[in-house]
VMD Tcl script that draws the C-alpha trace (Angstrom):
set ca {
  {22.38 24.92 12.21}
  {21.80 21.78 10.16}
  {18.54 20.07 10.93}
  {18.38 16.28 10.94}
  {15.89 14.82 8.52}
  {14.04 11.96 10.13}
  {14.05 8.91 7.91}
  {10.74 7.12 7.76}
  {10.69 3.39 8.54}
  {11.25 1.24 5.46}
  {8.25 -0.39 3.84}
  {8.27 -3.22 1.36}
  {6.45 -2.74 -1.93}
  {3.56 -4.85 -0.62}
  {3.36 -2.89 2.66}
  {3.28 0.36 0.69}
  {0.51 -1.10 -1.45}
  {-1.53 -1.98 1.66}
  {-0.94 1.48 3.12}
  {-2.12 3.08 -0.12}
  {-5.17 0.76 -0.19}
  {-6.11 1.81 3.35}
  {-5.84 5.47 2.42}
  {-7.77 5.08 -0.85}
  {-10.50 3.01 0.82}
  {-10.92 5.57 3.58}
  {-11.01 8.42 1.07}
  {-13.70 6.72 -0.97}
  {-15.90 5.36 1.84}
  {-15.14 7.80 4.68}
  {-14.34 4.89 7.00}
  {-11.58 2.31 7.19}
  {-11.88 -1.23 5.81}
  {-12.36 -4.27 8.00}
  {-9.65 -6.91 8.24}
  {-11.74 -9.04 5.88}
  {-11.81 -6.26 3.28}
  {-8.05 -5.86 3.56}
  {-7.70 -9.62 3.05}
  {-9.90 -9.44 -0.05}
  {-7.64 -6.73 -1.45}
  {-4.61 -8.93 -0.73}
  {-6.40 -12.02 -2.07}
  {-5.85 -13.81 1.25}
  {-7.95 -15.35 4.00}
  {-8.96 -12.75 6.57}
  {-6.74 -14.25 9.29}
  {-3.70 -13.74 7.08}
  {-4.34 -10.00 6.66}
  {-2.73 -9.47 10.06}
  {0.59 -10.57 8.57}
  {0.51 -7.34 6.54}
  {-1.17 -5.09 9.09}
  {1.02 -5.94 12.09}
  {4.28 -4.69 10.52}
  {2.57 -1.41 9.58}
  {1.46 -1.06 13.18}
  {4.92 -1.90 14.57}
  {6.55 0.63 12.24}
  {4.15 3.34 13.42}
  {2.05 3.74 10.27}
  {-1.13 2.24 11.66}
  {-2.94 2.01 14.99}
  {-5.70 -0.43 15.89}
  {-8.34 -0.19 18.56}
  {-9.85 -3.27 20.13}
  {-13.52 -2.45 20.35}
  {-14.71 -2.12 16.78}
  {-14.55 -4.01 13.49}
  {-13.29 -0.99 11.59}
  {-10.48 -0.55 14.04}
  {-7.70 0.71 11.76}
  {-6.40 4.27 11.73}
  {-3.57 5.75 9.71}
  {-1.05 7.78 11.70}
  {0.60 11.07 10.78}
  {3.65 9.01 9.82}
  {1.53 7.12 7.26}
  {0.31 10.37 5.71}
  {3.89 11.60 5.59}
  {5.01 8.38 3.92}
  {2.25 8.77 1.34}
  {3.22 12.45 0.94}
  {-0.19 13.59 2.10}
  {-1.54 15.67 4.91}
  {-4.57 14.74 6.94}
  {-6.32 17.82 5.57}
  {-6.26 16.24 2.12}
  {-8.34 13.34 3.44}
  {-11.30 15.50 4.41}
}
mol new
graphics top color blue
foreach p $ca { graphics top sphere $p radius 0.5 }
foreach p [lrange $ca 0 end-1] q [lrange $ca 1 end] { graphics top cylinder $p $q radius 0.2 }
display resetview
């Protein structure tokens, strides 16, 4: 039986860069960056960082909680897109 290969949602070059930044930041610091830190990486004002984070969330690469500043979390789909496993992050 032929198994369907699930295609991952398309990311622009910039979205991929942000996803990689989130992973690298978390790997280095052991916690996720704040929206302000993401904005600094993007060289934007912190309010504009959402313009890059929201599409990642909508495409299933990122989840955000409401009750903390460091509220970003990469999903399994994000690790798959980056060709990593969560075990490699520990």
